C-alpha positions as CSV (number, residue, x, y, z in Angstrom):
1,M,18.1,-5.2,0.2
2,D,15.5,-7.8,1.0
3,K,14.8,-10.2,-2.0
4,I,11.1,-9.6,-2.0
5,L,11.5,-5.8,-1.7
6,N,14.2,-5.8,-4.4
7,N,11.9,-7.7,-6.8
8,F,9.0,-5.3,-6.1
9,R,11.2,-2.3,-6.7
10,K,12.6,-3.7,-9.9
11,K,9.1,-4.3,-11.3
12,L,8.1,-0.8,-10.2
13,S,11.1,0.9,-11.9
14,N,10.6,-1.2,-15.0
15,G,7.1,0.1,-15.4
16,E,5.5,-3.3,-14.8
17,G,2.0,-3.8,-13.4
18,L,1.7,-5.1,-9.8
19,I,-1.4,-6.6,-8.4
20,G,-2.5,-7.7,-4.9
21,P,-5.5,-7.7,-2.6
22,F,-6.3,-6.0,0.6
23,M,-6.3,-8.5,3.5
24,K,-8.7,-8.2,6.4
25,T,-9.2,-11.7,7.9
26,G,-6.2,-11.7,10.1
27,D,-5.5,-15.3,9.1
28,P,-1.9,-16.0,7.8
29,A,-3.3,-18.8,5.6
30,F,-5.1,-16.3,3.4
31,V,-1.8,-14.3,3.0
32,E,0.1,-17.5,2.1
33,C,-2.6,-18.4,-0.5
34,A,-2.3,-15.0,-2.1
35,G,1.4,-15.4,-2.3
36,F,1.3,-19.0,-3.7
37,G,-1.4,-17.8,-6.1
38,G,1.0,-15.4,-7.7
39,F,-0.1,-12.0,-6.3
40,D,2.7,-9.4,-6.1
41,F,1.8,-7.9,-2.8
42,A,-0.8,-8.1,0.0
43,I,-2.0,-4.9,1.8
44,L,-2.5,-5.9,5.4
45,D,-5.1,-3.5,6.6
46,M,-4.7,-2.0,10.0
47,E,-7.0,0.9,9.2
48,H,-10.2,-1.0,8.6
49,G,-9.1,-4.5,9.5
50,P,-9.5,-6.1,12.9
51,M,-6.0,-7.4,13.5
52,N,-3.6,-6.1,16.2
53,V,0.2,-5.7,15.9
54,L,0.9,-9.1,17.3
55,Q,-1.3,-10.7,14.6
56,L,0.2,-8.4,12.0
57,Q,3.7,-9.8,12.8
58,N,2.4,-13.3,11.9
59,L,0.8,-12.1,8.7
60,I,4.1,-10.6,7.6
61,R,5.8,-13.9,8.4
62,A,3.3,-15.6,6.1
63,A,3.9,-13.1,3.4
64,Q,7.6,-13.7,3.5
65,C,7.2,-17.5,3.5
66,S,5.2,-17.3,0.3
67,N,7.3,-14.6,-1.4
68,I,4.6,-11.9,-1.5
69,M,5.4,-8.3,-0.6
70,P,3.9,-7.4,2.8
71,I,2.5,-3.8,2.7
72,V,0.7,-2.5,5.8
73,R,-2.0,0.1,5.6
74,V,-1.5,1.9,8.9
75,P,-4.4,3.5,10.6
76,D,-2.9,7.0,10.4
77,Y,0.4,8.8,9.8
78,S,1.5,8.9,13.5
79,E,5.0,7.8,14.6
80,S,3.6,5.0,16.7
81,S,1.4,3.5,13.9
82,I,4.1,3.6,11.2
83,G,7.0,2.7,13.5
84,K,5.3,-0.4,14.9
85,A,4.4,-1.7,11.4
86,L,7.9,-1.3,10.2
87,D,9.4,-2.8,13.4
88,V,7.5,-6.0,13.0
89,G,8.8,-6.4,9.4
90,A,6.6,-4.5,7.0
91,L,8.5,-3.9,3.7
92,G,6.1,-1.2,2.7
93,I,3.6,1.1,4.4
94,Q,0.5,2.6,2.9
95,V,-0.5,5.8,4.7
96,P,-4.1,7.2,4.7
97,Q,-5.4,10.7,5.3
98,V,-2.7,12.5,3.3
99,T,-4.3,15.8,2.2
100,N,-1.3,18.2,1.9
101,S,2.5,18.4,1.9
102,D,2.7,18.7,5.7
103,T,1.1,15.3,6.3
104,A,3.2,13.8,3.4
105,K,6.4,15.1,5.0
106,E,5.4,13.8,8.4
107,A,4.7,10.3,7.1
108,I,8.1,10.2,5.4
109,R,9.8,11.6,8.5
110,V,8.6,8.9,10.8
111,A,9.1,6.1,8.2
112,K,12.8,6.8,7.5
113,F,15.9,6.8,9.7
114,A,18.3,9.7,9.4
115,P,19.3,11.4,7.3
116,Q,16.1,10.9,5.3
117,G,13.9,11.1,8.4
118,D,13.6,10.8,12.1
119,R,12.1,7.3,12.7
120,G,12.3,6.1,16.3
121,V,15.5,4.0,16.6
122,C,15.2,0.5,18.1
123,R,17.1,-2.5,16.7
124,Y,15.7,-5.0,19.2
125,V,12.8,-5.7,16.8
126,R,11.8,-8.4,14.2
127,A,12.8,-6.1,11.3
128,A,16.4,-6.2,12.5
129,K,16.2,-9.9,13.3
130,Y,16.3,-9.0,17.0
131,T,19.8,-7.5,16.7
132,A,21.2,-10.4,14.5
133,T,21.4,-7.8,11.6
134,D,24.4,-5.4,11.9
135,R,23.0,-2.2,13.2
136,Y,24.5,0.0,10.4
137,E,23.3,-2.3,7.7
138,Y,19.8,-2.4,9.3
139,F,19.5,1.4,9.5
140,K,20.6,1.8,5.9
141,N,18.5,-1.0,4.4
142,A,15.4,-0.1,6.3
143,N,15.2,3.2,4.4
144,D,14.6,1.2,1.2
145,N,11.2,0.2,2.4
146,I,8.3,1.4,0.1
147,V,6.2,4.4,1.1
148,I,2.7,4.7,-0.4
149,L,0.6,7.8,0.3
150,Q,-3.1,7.7,0.0
151,L,-4.6,10.9,-1.4
152,E,-7.8,11.7,0.4
153,G,-10.5,13.8,-1.3
154,N,-10.6,17.3,-2.8
155,D,-8.0,18.8,-0.4
156,A,-5.4,16.3,-1.7
157,I,-6.2,17.1,-5.3
158,N,-5.9,20.8,-4.7
159,N,-2.6,20.3,-3.0
160,I,-1.2,17.7,-5.5
161,D,1.7,19.8,-6.8
162,D,3.0,20.4,-3.3
163,I,2.5,16.8,-2.2
164,L,4.5,15.5,-5.2
165,E,7.4,17.7,-4.4
166,V,8.0,15.8,-1.1
167,E,11.0,13.5,-1.2
168,G,10.7,9.8,-0.5
169,I,7.3,9.0,-2.0
170,D,7.3,5.8,-4.0
171,I,3.6,5.5,-4.9
172,I,0.6,7.8,-4.8
173,F,-2.5,5.8,-4.1
174,I,-6.0,6.9,-5.2
175,G,-9.1,5.6,-3.3
176,P,-11.9,5.9,-5.9
177,Y,-14.7,5.4,-3.4
178,D,-13.4,8.1,-1.0
179,L,-12.8,10.3,-4.0
180,S,-16.3,9.8,-5.4
181,Q,-17.8,10.7,-2.1
182,S,-15.7,13.9,-1.8
183,L,-16.8,14.9,-5.3
184,G,-20.4,14.5,-4.4
185,Y,-21.0,11.1,-6.2
186,P,-20.7,8.6,-3.4
187,G,-20.0,5.1,-4.7
188,Q,-20.1,6.2,-8.4
189,V,-16.5,5.3,-9.2
190,D,-17.3,5.3,-12.9
191,H,-18.7,8.8,-12.9
192,P,-17.0,10.9,-15.6
193,E,-15.9,13.6,-13.1
194,V,-14.4,10.9,-10.8
195,I,-12.6,9.3,-13.8
196,N,-11.2,12.7,-14.9
197,K,-9.9,13.5,-11.5
198,M,-8.1,10.2,-11.3
199,K,-6.6,10.7,-14.7
200,F,-5.5,14.2,-13.6
201,I,-3.7,12.7,-10.6
202,V,-2.1,10.0,-12.8
203,N,-0.7,12.6,-15.2
204,K,0.6,14.8,-12.4
205,A,2.4,11.9,-10.7
206,K,3.8,10.5,-14.0
207,S,5.3,14.0,-14.7
208,K,7.3,13.6,-11.5
209,N,8.2,9.9,-12.2
210,I,6.1,8.7,-9.2
211,A,4.1,5.5,-9.6
212,V,0.4,5.5,-9.1
213,G,-1.9,3.0,-7.4
214,I,-5.6,2.5,-7.3
215,F,-8.3,0.2,-5.8
216,V,-10.5,-1.8,-8.1
217,D,-13.0,-4.6,-7.5
218,D,-13.3,-6.0,-11.0
219,L,-10.8,-7.1,-13.6
220,K,-12.3,-4.9,-16.3
221,A,-11.4,-1.8,-14.3
222,A,-8.0,-3.2,-13.4
223,K,-7.1,-3.7,-17.0
224,M,-8.5,-0.3,-18.0
225,W,-6.4,1.6,-15.4
226,R,-3.3,-0.5,-16.2
227,E,-3.7,0.8,-19.8
228,Q,-3.8,4.3,-18.3
229,G,-0.4,3.8,-16.7
230,I,-1.3,2.8,-13.2
231,Q,1.2,0.2,-11.9
232,Y,0.0,-0.6,-8.4
233,I,-3.4,-2.3,-8.7
234,S,-5.1,-3.1,-5.4
235,Y,-7.6,-5.8,-6.5
236,S,-10.5,-6.3,-4.1
237,V,-10.4,-7.7,-0.6
238,D,-9.8,-11.2,0.6
239,V,-13.1,-11.6,2.4
240,G,-15.0,-10.2,-0.6
241,M,-13.2,-12.5,-3.0
242,F,-14.0,-15.5,-0.8
243,Y,-17.6,-14.5,-0.5
244,E,-18.0,-14.2,-4.3
245,Q,-16.5,-17.6,-4.8
246,C,-18.8,-19.1,-2.2
247,K,-21.8,-17.5,-3.8
248,N,-20.9,-18.6,-7.3
249,I,-20.3,-22.2,-6.2
250,V,-23.7,-22.3,-4.5
251,N,-25.5,-20.7,-7.4
252,D,-23.9,-23.1,-9.9
253,F,-24.8,-26.1,-7.7
254,R,-28.4,-25.1,-7.5
């Protein structure tokens, strides 16, 4: 198993907290800075970010150079989106728009080679070192890649029991902003009903020994949810973090 992936999995299985930002700039230097700064993972955003697959390949190289886990949030759960991200070397995929067990099963199917799934087979890709990796070793080890499913809104909450029965899920991810909107409180991520729904998901997932992730944009929230048992903390976004630092420097100067 890849050293970075193995370290990530060990921390996850040991119950440790993992923290990392979403990355939208498309600049490998930002990914390297995140790694050298000590973040555990970087979520390379193909859903809301501007980069293409060729750029993504270089972002993954930057992650591996700086020993940070490259996770790609794909734009959807299609075979093409998931397959391309894995082919260029993603060690984890984060899949949006999961609302029921059927979409969860489809995401797993196209992310795993047989017998766990039915991912499209091609070993002339970066993930297989362009055929330098033994084909059987590649097909086996590729199935160790992390699969993270984003639960989207009320439908996902109503179907949580069925979703958690799907084999192959490593992390269930909660998007508090999307959840707040679906509950009728757009942007109110601290609303009691939003908090209660998130705790409900955490407890359900923990009962199945499935780790939970969440997005936060301040350290107070990160620490609070870590105390609630959430391990995979997606902390803010590279461009937002850079903006805040720029603003603080200017304000302090003036």
